C-alpha positions as CSV (number, residue, x, y, z in Angstrom):
1,M,0.0,0.2,-0.1
2,Y,1.3,3.7,-1.0
3,G,2.6,5.7,1.9
4,S,-0.3,8.4,1.4
5,T,-3.1,6.0,1.1
6,S,-2.1,4.4,4.7
7,F,-2.0,7.7,5.9
8,L,-5.3,8.8,4.7
9,F,-6.9,5.5,5.7
10,T,-5.4,6.5,9.2
11,M,-6.4,10.0,9.5
12,Y,-9.8,8.6,8.1
13,Q,-10.3,6.6,11.5
14,Y,-10.0,9.8,13.6
15,V,-12.1,11.8,11.3
16,D,-15.2,9.4,11.2
17,I,-15.0,9.1,15.3
18,F,-15.1,13.0,15.0
19,M,-17.7,13.1,12.5
20,V,-20.0,10.7,14.2
21,A,-19.7,12.6,17.7
22,F,-20.0,16.3,16.3
23,A,-23.0,15.0,14.5
24,V,-24.4,13.8,17.3
25,L,-23.8,17.2,18.9
26,I,-25.4,18.9,16.2
27,F,-28.6,16.8,16.5
28,L,-28.7,17.3,20.1
29,F,-28.2,20.9,20.4
30,L,-30.3,22.2,17.0
31,G,-33.4,19.4,18.4
32,S,-32.9,20.5,21.8
33,V,-33.8,24.4,21.5
34,E,-37.9,23.6,21.3
35,G,-37.4,20.3,23.4
36,F,-37.3,18.2,20.3
37,S,-40.8,19.4,19.3
38,T,-42.3,17.7,16.5
39,K,-44.7,20.8,16.5
40,L,-44.6,23.2,13.3
41,Q,-43.3,26.9,14.3
42,S,-44.1,30.1,13.2
43,C,-41.2,31.5,11.0
44,T,-39.2,34.2,11.8
45,F,-39.2,35.3,8.4
46,N,-42.7,35.5,7.8
47,K,-45.0,35.6,10.9
48,D,-48.4,34.0,8.8
49,K,-46.4,31.0,7.6
50,M,-45.6,27.9,9.7
51,C,-42.1,26.3,9.4
52,K,-40.8,22.8,10.0
53,S,-40.1,21.5,14.0
54,A,-37.3,21.6,15.5
55,L,-36.6,17.9,15.3
56,A,-37.1,18.1,11.6
57,N,-34.4,21.1,11.3
58,A,-32.2,19.2,13.5
59,A,-32.6,16.1,11.3
60,F,-32.0,17.7,8.1
61,I,-28.8,20.0,9.4
62,T,-27.3,16.9,10.8
63,V,-27.9,14.9,7.3
64,A,-26.1,17.9,5.4
65,F,-23.7,18.1,8.1
66,V,-22.8,14.0,7.6
67,L,-23.4,14.2,3.7
68,G,-20.8,17.4,3.8
69,A,-17.9,15.1,5.5
70,I,-18.6,12.1,3.6
71,T,-18.1,14.5,0.5
72,S,-15.2,16.0,1.7
73,V,-13.4,12.8,2.4
74,I,-14.1,11.6,-1.0
75,L,-12.7,14.5,-2.4
76,G,-9.8,14.7,-0.2
77,F,-8.7,11.0,-1.7
78,L,-9.1,12.1,-4.9
79,G,-7.1,14.7,-4.4
80,M,-4.4,12.7,-3.1
81,K,-4.6,10.4,-5.7
82,I,-4.2,12.9,-8.6
83,A,-1.4,14.6,-6.7
84,I,0.6,11.0,-6.5
85,Y,0.3,10.2,-10.3
86,A,1.1,14.0,-11.1
87,N,4.2,13.8,-8.9
88,A,4.9,10.6,-10.6
89,R,4.7,12.1,-14.5
90,T,7.3,15.0,-13.2
91,T,9.5,12.9,-11.8
92,L,10.0,10.5,-14.8
93,E,9.9,13.3,-17.0
94,A,12.6,14.9,-14.7
95,R,14.9,12.1,-16.0
96,K,14.9,14.1,-19.5
97,G,15.6,17.5,-18.3
98,V,14.4,19.8,-15.7
99,G,12.4,22.2,-18.2
100,K,10.4,18.9,-19.4
101,A,9.9,18.8,-15.6
102,F,8.8,21.9,-15.4
103,I,6.2,21.9,-18.0
104,T,4.9,18.6,-17.2
105,A,4.6,19.8,-13.1
106,F,3.3,23.1,-14.3
């Protein structure tokens, strides 16, 4: 296994723990605003309309946070893979000269 892949998987083990912990905290803090109420609330921007309950908002925001974290993990992994391949190509071109390596890297 490549060193970068090993590093990422080790890092993601810790990221997973923090992601779950923060998702639980987000849900608990936002859900407890109205006492985990499932009743519709009046909207702050338009008092005539009714908005989602505190529990629905907490669930929606928690899911959005988790999806954002998962997307960040996936893109971090892809970015690392792209950087590895780009560095390998640059190294191979460096055998032919500094100029060709520079053009490849650029």
